[in-house]
C-alpha positions as CSV (number, residue, x, y, z in Angstrom):
1,X,0.0,0.0,0.1
2,X,1.3,3.4,-1.0
3,X,2.3,5.8,1.9
4,X,1.9,9.5,1.8
5,X,3.3,10.2,5.3
6,X,7.0,9.9,5.2
7,X,7.4,9.8,9.0
8,X,5.3,6.8,9.6
9,X,8.1,4.2,9.9
10,X,10.1,6.6,12.1
11,X,7.1,6.9,14.3
12,X,6.5,3.3,14.6
13,X,10.1,2.8,15.8
14,X,10.1,5.9,18.0
15,X,10.8,5.5,21.8
16,X,7.9,4.4,23.9
17,X,6.9,6.5,26.8
18,X,6.9,5.3,30.4
19,X,4.7,5.9,33.4
20,X,5.2,9.6,33.4
21,X,3.6,9.8,29.8
22,X,0.6,8.0,30.9
23,X,0.1,10.2,34.0
24,X,0.4,13.2,31.5
25,X,-2.4,11.5,29.5
26,X,-4.6,11.3,32.7
27,X,-4.0,15.0,33.4
28,X,-4.9,16.0,29.8
29,X,-8.1,14.2,30.0
30,X,-9.4,16.6,32.7
31,X,-10.1,19.5,30.3
32,X,-11.5,17.1,27.7
33,X,-14.0,15.7,30.3
34,X,-15.0,19.2,31.4
35,X,-15.5,20.6,27.8
36,X,-17.7,17.5,26.8
37,X,-19.7,17.8,30.0
38,X,-20.2,21.5,29.4
39,X,-21.5,20.8,26.0
40,X,-24.6,19.0,27.3
41,X,-25.1,20.2,30.9
42,X,-26.2,23.7,30.1
43,X,-29.5,22.8,28.4
44,X,-30.6,21.2,31.6
45,X,-30.1,24.6,33.6
46,X,-31.9,26.8,31.1
47,X,-35.3,26.6,32.7
48,X,-33.9,27.7,36.1
49,X,-31.8,30.4,34.4
50,X,-34.9,31.8,32.7
51,X,-36.7,32.0,36.0
52,X,-33.8,33.5,37.8
53,X,-32.5,36.1,35.3
54,X,-35.7,36.5,33.1
55,X,-33.8,36.7,29.8
56,X,-35.7,37.8,26.7
57,X,-36.1,35.3,23.9
58,X,-33.2,36.7,22.0
59,X,-30.9,36.8,25.2
60,X,-31.8,33.1,25.9
61,X,-30.7,32.1,22.4
62,X,-27.5,34.0,23.0
63,X,-26.7,32.3,26.2
64,X,-26.6,29.1,24.3
65,X,-25.1,30.4,20.9
66,X,-22.3,32.8,21.9
67,X,-20.0,30.1,23.3
68,X,-19.9,27.9,20.2
69,X,-19.6,31.0,18.0
70,X,-16.5,32.4,19.8
71,X,-15.1,28.9,20.2
72,X,-15.4,27.9,16.5
73,X,-14.1,31.4,15.4
74,X,-10.8,31.0,17.5
75,X,-9.9,27.2,17.4
76,X,-7.6,27.7,14.4
77,X,-6.1,30.9,15.8
78,X,-5.4,29.3,19.2
79,X,-4.0,26.1,17.8
80,X,-1.5,28.1,15.7
81,X,-0.5,30.4,18.7
82,X,0.1,27.2,20.7
83,X,2.4,25.9,17.9
84,X,4.3,29.2,18.2
85,X,4.3,30.1,21.9
86,X,3.9,26.7,23.6
87,X,1.0,24.2,23.8
88,X,1.3,23.6,27.4
89,X,1.4,27.4,28.1
90,X,-1.8,27.8,26.0
91,X,-3.4,25.0,27.9
92,X,-2.6,26.5,31.2
93,X,-3.7,30.0,30.2
94,X,-6.9,28.5,28.9
95,X,-7.6,26.5,32.1
96,X,-6.9,29.4,34.4
97,X,-9.2,31.6,32.4
98,X,-11.9,29.1,32.0
99,X,-12.0,28.3,35.7
100,X,-12.1,32.0,36.7
101,X,-14.8,32.9,34.2
102,X,-16.9,29.8,35.2
103,X,-17.0,31.0,38.7
104,X,-18.1,34.5,37.6
105,X,-20.7,33.0,35.3
106,X,-22.1,30.9,38.2
107,X,-23.1,34.3,39.9
108,X,-24.0,36.4,37.1
109,X,-26.8,38.7,38.1
110,X,-28.2,39.5,34.7
111,X,-28.5,37.7,31.4
112,X,-26.3,40.2,29.7
113,X,-23.5,39.4,32.2
114,X,-24.0,35.8,31.6
115,X,-23.8,36.2,27.8
116,X,-20.6,38.0,28.3
117,X,-19.2,35.3,30.6
118,X,-20.2,32.6,28.0
119,X,-18.3,34.6,25.2
120,X,-15.3,34.6,27.6
121,X,-15.7,30.8,28.2
122,X,-15.5,30.3,24.4
123,X,-12.4,32.4,24.2
124,X,-10.5,30.4,26.8
125,X,-12.2,27.1,25.7
126,X,-10.6,27.4,22.3
127,X,-7.1,27.2,23.9
128,X,-8.0,23.9,25.7
129,X,-9.0,21.3,23.2
130,X,-6.4,21.8,20.5
131,X,-3.7,22.0,23.2
132,X,-4.7,18.6,24.6
133,X,-4.7,16.7,21.3
134,X,-1.5,18.4,19.9
135,X,0.3,17.7,23.3
136,X,-0.6,14.1,22.7
137,X,1.2,14.2,19.4
138,X,4.4,15.4,21.0
139,X,4.3,13.2,24.1
140,X,3.4,10.0,22.3
141,X,5.9,9.9,19.4
142,X,5.5,6.1,19.0
143,X,2.5,5.8,16.8
144,X,1.1,2.7,18.4
145,X,1.1,4.3,21.8
146,X,-0.3,7.5,20.3
147,X,-3.2,5.6,18.7
148,X,-4.1,4.2,22.1
149,X,-3.7,7.6,23.7
150,X,-6.1,9.2,21.2
151,X,-8.6,6.4,21.8
152,X,-8.5,7.2,25.5
153,X,-8.8,11.0,24.5
154,X,-11.9,10.3,22.4
155,X,-13.3,8.0,25.1
156,X,-13.0,10.8,27.7
157,X,-14.9,13.1,25.3
158,X,-17.6,10.4,25.0
159,X,-17.7,9.8,28.7
160,X,-18.2,13.4,29.4
161,X,-21.1,13.6,27.0
162,X,-22.7,10.8,28.8
163,X,-22.0,12.3,32.1
164,X,-23.5,15.7,31.3
165,X,-27.2,14.9,31.6
166,X,-26.5,12.9,34.7
167,X,-24.3,15.5,36.4
168,X,-26.8,18.3,35.3
169,X,-29.7,16.4,36.7
170,X,-28.0,15.7,40.0
171,X,-26.7,19.3,40.5
172,X,-30.0,21.0,39.5
173,X,-31.9,18.7,42.0
174,X,-29.6,19.7,44.9
175,X,-28.2,23.1,44.0
176,X,-28.9,26.4,42.0
177,X,-28.3,26.8,38.3
178,X,-24.8,28.3,39.0
179,X,-23.5,24.9,40.0
180,X,-23.3,23.8,36.4
181,X,-20.5,26.4,35.9
182,X,-18.9,25.9,39.2
183,X,-17.9,22.3,38.4
184,X,-15.2,23.7,36.1
185,X,-13.2,24.9,39.2
186,X,-12.6,21.6,41.0
187,X,-11.8,19.9,37.6
188,X,-9.3,22.5,36.4
189,X,-7.4,23.1,39.6
190,X,-5.8,19.6,39.6
191,X,-4.8,20.3,35.9
192,X,-3.0,23.6,36.9
193,X,-1.1,21.8,39.7
194,X,-0.1,18.6,37.8
195,X,0.4,19.8,34.2
196,X,3.6,21.8,34.8
197,X,5.1,18.8,36.6
198,X,4.0,16.0,34.2
199,X,3.3,17.6,30.8
200,X,6.3,18.6,28.8
201,X,6.2,21.9,26.8
202,X,6.3,21.7,23.0
203,X,6.2,24.2,20.2
204,X,7.2,24.8,16.7
205,X,11.0,25.3,16.6
206,X,10.7,27.5,13.6
207,X,7.5,29.5,13.8
208,X,6.5,32.1,11.2
209,X,5.6,35.7,12.1
210,X,2.3,36.4,13.6
211,X,-0.2,37.4,10.8
212,X,-3.0,39.5,12.3
213,X,-4.8,39.6,8.9
214,X,-5.0,35.7,8.8
215,X,-6.3,35.6,12.3
216,X,-9.1,38.0,11.5
217,X,-9.9,36.1,8.3
218,X,-10.1,32.9,10.1
219,X,-12.5,34.4,12.6
220,X,-14.5,36.2,9.9
221,X,-14.9,32.7,8.2
222,X,-15.9,30.5,11.0
223,X,-18.3,32.9,13.1
224,X,-20.6,33.8,10.1
225,X,-20.6,30.1,9.0
226,X,-21.6,28.9,12.5
227,X,-24.1,31.6,12.9
228,X,-25.6,30.9,9.5
229,X,-26.1,27.2,10.4
230,X,-27.7,28.0,13.8
231,X,-30.0,30.7,12.0
232,X,-30.9,28.0,9.6
233,X,-31.8,25.6,12.5
234,X,-33.9,28.2,14.3
235,X,-35.6,30.2,11.5
236,X,-35.3,27.9,8.5
237,X,-34.0,29.3,5.2
238,X,-33.9,33.0,5.3
239,X,-32.1,35.9,3.5
240,X,-30.1,36.5,6.7
241,X,-28.8,33.0,7.0
242,X,-27.8,33.0,3.3
243,X,-26.1,36.3,3.7
244,X,-24.1,35.1,6.6
245,X,-23.0,31.9,4.8
246,X,-22.0,33.9,1.8
247,X,-20.0,36.3,4.0
248,X,-18.2,33.2,5.6
249,X,-17.5,31.6,2.2
250,X,-16.0,35.0,0.9
251,X,-13.9,35.4,4.0
252,X,-12.8,31.8,3.8
253,X,-11.7,32.2,0.2
254,X,-9.6,35.2,1.2
255,X,-8.1,33.2,4.1
256,X,-7.1,30.3,1.7
257,X,-5.6,32.6,-0.9
258,X,-3.4,34.4,1.8
259,X,-2.3,31.0,3.2
260,X,-1.3,29.7,-0.2
261,X,0.7,33.0,-0.8
262,X,2.5,33.1,2.6
263,X,6.1,31.9,2.9
264,X,5.1,30.3,6.3
265,X,1.3,30.1,6.5
266,X,-0.8,30.2,9.6
267,X,-2.5,27.0,8.3
268,X,-0.7,24.9,5.8
269,X,-3.3,24.3,3.1
270,X,-1.1,21.7,1.5
271,X,-2.3,19.3,4.3
272,X,-5.7,19.2,2.6
273,X,-4.2,17.6,-0.4
274,X,-3.4,14.5,1.6
275,X,-6.3,12.1,1.4
276,X,-5.6,10.9,4.9
277,X,-5.9,14.3,6.3
278,X,-8.9,15.7,4.3
279,X,-10.6,12.4,4.3
280,X,-10.3,12.0,8.1
281,X,-11.6,15.6,8.7
282,X,-14.7,14.7,6.7
283,X,-15.2,11.5,8.4
284,X,-15.0,13.3,11.7
285,X,-17.4,16.0,10.5
286,X,-20.1,13.5,9.3
287,X,-19.7,11.2,12.3
288,X,-20.4,14.1,14.7
289,X,-23.3,15.3,12.6
290,X,-24.8,11.7,12.9
291,X,-24.1,11.4,16.7
292,X,-25.5,14.9,17.6
293,X,-28.4,14.6,15.3
294,X,-29.3,11.2,16.8
295,X,-29.0,12.6,20.3
296,X,-31.2,15.6,19.4
297,X,-34.3,13.6,18.4
298,X,-33.9,10.6,20.5
299,X,-33.6,12.7,23.7
300,X,-36.8,14.2,22.9
301,X,-38.4,11.0,22.1
302,X,-37.5,9.3,25.3
303,X,-38.4,12.2,27.5
304,X,-41.6,13.5,25.9
305,X,-42.9,10.6,24.1
306,X,-41.7,7.7,26.5
307,X,-42.0,9.9,29.6
308,X,-38.6,9.4,31.0
309,X,-37.2,12.1,33.4
310,X,-34.0,14.0,32.3
311,X,-32.0,11.9,34.8
312,X,-33.5,8.7,33.3
313,X,-33.0,9.8,29.9
314,X,-29.4,10.4,30.6
315,X,-28.9,7.0,32.2
316,X,-30.6,5.5,29.1
317,X,-27.8,6.9,27.0
318,X,-25.0,5.5,29.1
319,X,-24.8,2.0,27.4
320,X,-24.5,3.7,24.1
321,X,-21.6,6.0,25.3
322,X,-20.0,3.0,27.0
323,X,-20.1,1.2,23.6
324,X,-18.5,4.1,22.0
325,X,-15.7,4.1,24.6
326,X,-15.0,0.3,24.3
327,X,-15.1,0.5,20.5
328,X,-12.5,3.3,20.5
329,X,-10.1,1.3,22.6
330,X,-10.8,-2.1,20.8
331,X,-10.1,-0.7,17.4
332,X,-6.5,0.2,18.3
333,X,-5.0,-3.4,18.0
334,X,-7.3,-4.0,14.9
335,X,-6.0,-0.9,13.2
336,X,-2.3,-2.1,13.4
337,X,-3.1,-4.9,11.1
338,X,-6.0,-3.8,8.9
339,X,-5.8,-0.7,6.7
340,X,-7.8,2.5,7.6
341,X,-9.7,2.5,4.4
342,X,-11.2,-0.9,5.5
343,X,-11.4,-0.4,9.3
344,X,-13.4,2.9,9.2
345,X,-16.1,2.0,6.6
346,X,-16.5,-1.4,8.4
347,X,-17.0,0.4,11.7
348,X,-19.5,2.9,10.2
349,X,-21.6,-0.1,9.0
350,X,-22.6,-0.5,12.8
351,X,-23.7,3.2,12.7
352,X,-25.8,2.7,9.7
353,X,-27.5,-0.3,11.4
354,X,-28.1,1.8,14.5
355,X,-29.9,4.4,12.5
356,X,-32.0,1.7,10.8
357,X,-33.0,0.2,14.2
358,X,-34.3,3.7,15.2
359,X,-36.2,4.1,12.0
360,X,-38.1,0.9,12.6
361,X,-38.5,0.9,16.3
362,X,-39.9,4.2,17.4
363,X,-43.5,3.4,16.7
364,X,-43.1,0.5,19.3
365,X,-42.9,3.2,22.0
366,X,-40.3,1.2,23.9
367,X,-37.0,2.4,25.3
368,X,-34.9,-0.8,24.9
369,X,-34.8,-0.7,21.1
370,X,-33.6,2.9,21.3
371,X,-30.9,1.9,23.8
372,X,-29.8,-1.0,21.6
373,X,-29.8,1.3,18.5
374,X,-27.5,3.8,20.3
375,X,-25.1,1.0,21.4
376,X,-24.7,-0.1,17.8
377,X,-24.4,3.4,16.5
378,X,-21.9,4.2,19.3
379,X,-19.7,1.3,18.1
380,X,-19.3,2.7,14.8
381,X,-18.7,6.3,15.8
382,X,-16.2,5.4,18.5
383,X,-14.1,3.3,16.2
384,X,-14.2,5.8,13.3
385,X,-13.4,8.7,15.4
386,X,-10.4,7.1,17.0
387,X,-8.8,6.3,13.6
388,X,-9.7,9.6,12.0
389,X,-8.3,11.7,14.8
390,X,-5.1,9.7,14.8
391,X,-4.8,10.1,11.0
392,X,-5.3,13.9,11.3
393,X,-2.3,14.2,13.8
394,X,-0.1,11.7,11.9
395,X,-0.7,13.5,8.6
396,X,0.5,16.8,9.9
397,X,4.2,17.6,10.8
398,X,4.8,17.4,14.5
399,X,5.6,21.1,14.7
400,X,2.2,22.0,13.2
401,X,0.3,19.7,15.5
402,X,-1.6,22.5,17.2
403,X,-3.0,23.9,13.9
404,X,-3.9,20.3,12.7
405,X,-5.7,19.6,16.0
406,X,-7.6,22.9,15.7
407,X,-8.9,21.9,12.3
408,X,-10.0,18.6,13.8
409,X,-11.8,20.4,16.7
410,X,-13.3,22.8,14.1
411,X,-14.9,19.8,12.4
412,X,-16.2,18.5,15.7
413,X,-17.8,22.0,16.4
414,X,-19.3,22.3,12.9
415,X,-20.4,18.8,13.0
416,X,-22.3,19.4,16.3
417,X,-23.9,22.6,15.0
418,X,-24.9,20.8,11.7
419,X,-26.2,17.8,13.5
420,X,-28.8,20.0,15.3
421,X,-29.4,22.2,12.3
422,X,-29.7,19.6,9.5
423,X,-31.2,16.6,11.2
424,X,-32.9,18.7,13.9
425,X,-34.4,20.9,11.1
426,X,-35.4,18.0,9.1
427,X,-37.3,16.3,11.9
428,X,-39.0,19.5,12.8
429,X,-40.1,19.9,9.1
430,X,-41.3,16.3,9.0
431,X,-43.0,16.7,12.2
432,X,-45.0,19.8,11.1
433,X,-45.8,18.3,7.8
434,X,-47.3,15.2,9.3
435,X,-49.1,16.7,12.3
436,X,-52.8,16.6,11.8
437,X,-54.5,18.8,14.6
438,X,-57.7,17.1,15.8
439,X,-61.0,19.1,15.6
440,X,-61.9,21.2,18.6
441,X,-58.3,22.2,19.5
442,X,-58.1,26.0,20.1
443,X,-56.1,28.0,17.6
444,X,-53.3,29.1,20.1
445,X,-52.8,25.5,21.3
446,X,-52.8,24.3,17.7
447,X,-50.1,26.8,16.7
448,X,-47.9,25.9,19.7
449,X,-48.3,22.3,18.9
450,X,-47.2,22.8,15.3
451,X,-44.0,24.7,16.5
452,X,-42.4,21.9,18.6
453,X,-43.1,18.5,20.1
454,X,-42.5,20.2,23.5
455,X,-45.1,22.8,22.6
456,X,-47.7,20.1,21.9
457,X,-46.7,18.3,25.2
458,X,-47.3,21.4,27.2
459,X,-50.6,22.4,25.5
460,X,-52.0,18.8,25.6
461,X,-51.5,18.7,29.4
462,X,-53.4,22.1,29.8
463,X,-56.4,21.0,27.6
464,X,-59.4,18.9,28.8
465,X,-58.4,15.3,29.1
466,X,-60.2,14.1,25.9
467,X,-58.8,17.0,23.7
468,X,-55.4,16.8,25.3
469,X,-55.1,13.0,24.6
470,X,-56.3,13.5,21.0
471,X,-53.7,16.3,20.5
472,X,-50.8,14.4,22.2
473,X,-51.5,11.2,20.3
474,X,-51.5,13.1,17.0
475,X,-48.2,14.9,17.9
476,X,-46.3,11.7,19.2
477,X,-47.4,9.9,16.0
478,X,-46.2,12.7,13.7
479,X,-42.9,13.0,15.6
480,X,-42.4,9.2,15.3
481,X,-42.9,9.3,11.6
482,X,-40.5,12.2,11.4
483,X,-37.9,10.2,13.4
484,X,-38.3,7.3,10.9
485,X,-37.6,9.5,7.9
486,X,-34.8,11.4,9.6
487,X,-33.1,8.2,10.8
488,X,-33.0,7.0,7.1
489,X,-31.3,10.3,6.1
490,X,-29.0,9.9,9.0
491,X,-28.0,6.4,7.8
492,X,-27.4,7.9,4.4
493,X,-25.0,10.5,5.9
494,X,-23.1,7.7,7.6
495,X,-22.9,5.8,4.4
496,X,-21.4,8.9,2.7
497,X,-18.8,9.0,5.4
498,X,-17.9,5.4,4.8
499,X,-17.6,5.9,1.1
500,X,-15.3,8.9,1.8
501,X,-13.1,6.8,4.2
502,X,-12.8,4.1,1.7
503,X,-11.7,6.3,-1.2
504,X,-9.6,8.8,0.6
505,X,-7.8,6.8,3.3
506,X,-6.2,4.4,0.9
507,X,-3.1,6.7,1.0
508,X,-2.8,6.3,4.8
509,X,-0.8,3.7,6.6
510,X,-1.9,1.7,9.6
511,X,1.7,0.4,10.3
């Protein structure tokens, strides 16, 4: 098999780390767990935040949206600055800032100040994730060990996603909404103590000059694109969403042209000519779209249709997250012997089966088929993401690991936003198209029911029993049919990811 990565054989024969390296890995898992928990825990606190701070509808949206907007806009910049000034240094600065601002956010007296705190959390959060992944590249120079370390990294991210609903449910049952922010402090303090002792500093030995124009162009690319996707998810196709997307595309074009002309670019665009790099990025993107989209509509189904509490719904997702972790670790020895362009598509077959199980089980109104579906889906996603993340890092020169990690993280962020916008938007559209309002339902209740399944749930419980039961039966049936169609589309996206992997990852080497 042809290799496009000259350093592969050297990496395979590189020295293996000892106990200190594995302790460093444990330390680097702390911010990964925190960020992944943070991704899911805030939604559980929104009702209490709304009661305590009385935000307007627009402010409530910005409380959620400002963090990923700032984060996505700064990932590439922070990854590049880490290559230049030191990845451990960026990690420590990010952890210090994230912990301090989290404490401030926990006691924000107004919605405006909470939005400002969330923006600062995005700023410091952009320093954390690229730093952890790029530091793994420098610590674990032996590729076999690095592949396992990245599997642990991905597993920590999955574990945090599973813990988010459980942690959020527990905290909000016993403490105020600010507790979901305060959990950052006890997690990051051990990092600040242990990282200087266990994690070696690494940087690009020959960094180029700082290019403020490229930094601004990267932000001007990502922020409008993410905002356009979120606008599409909330309001559907609008002129504003199209204008933001067009602005992001224009700024992205200018960014790429500037990188191609620069003697030492901020982001080496030649990396994207490598199938193992660009293909792995696309696999990551589509895998996260599939995962987040699945969680978006299944979490509604198990809570609203099946009647599980948020805590019970979180526990129902744990087997799938566990399967994702086990698959990510199990695929490591397999990938030493089987080429990536075979391993990744084979793994994604499981995810296709998971979506098909959802498509044909939601009408049964049982939780066990959905738990099984998520387990099967998680096997595919966990294995594919472990391999794709390792290929992204291995495809880039070690001195540019921060920038490569940032591109990987950007794919994660875009995938999460697209999962909600595309699959979430589709299921909303199918739900509205399939919903038939029973006769006798008041106009206001009918309008709320058409808007969302949650609206139908609320209105059904406020109407007289007979009318409420009729409305809820119609809404649950419409949502179930929407889940079926959306699941088939989700399976199609995973198939596309598998085809991309089979075609592009032929240029990678597993050994």
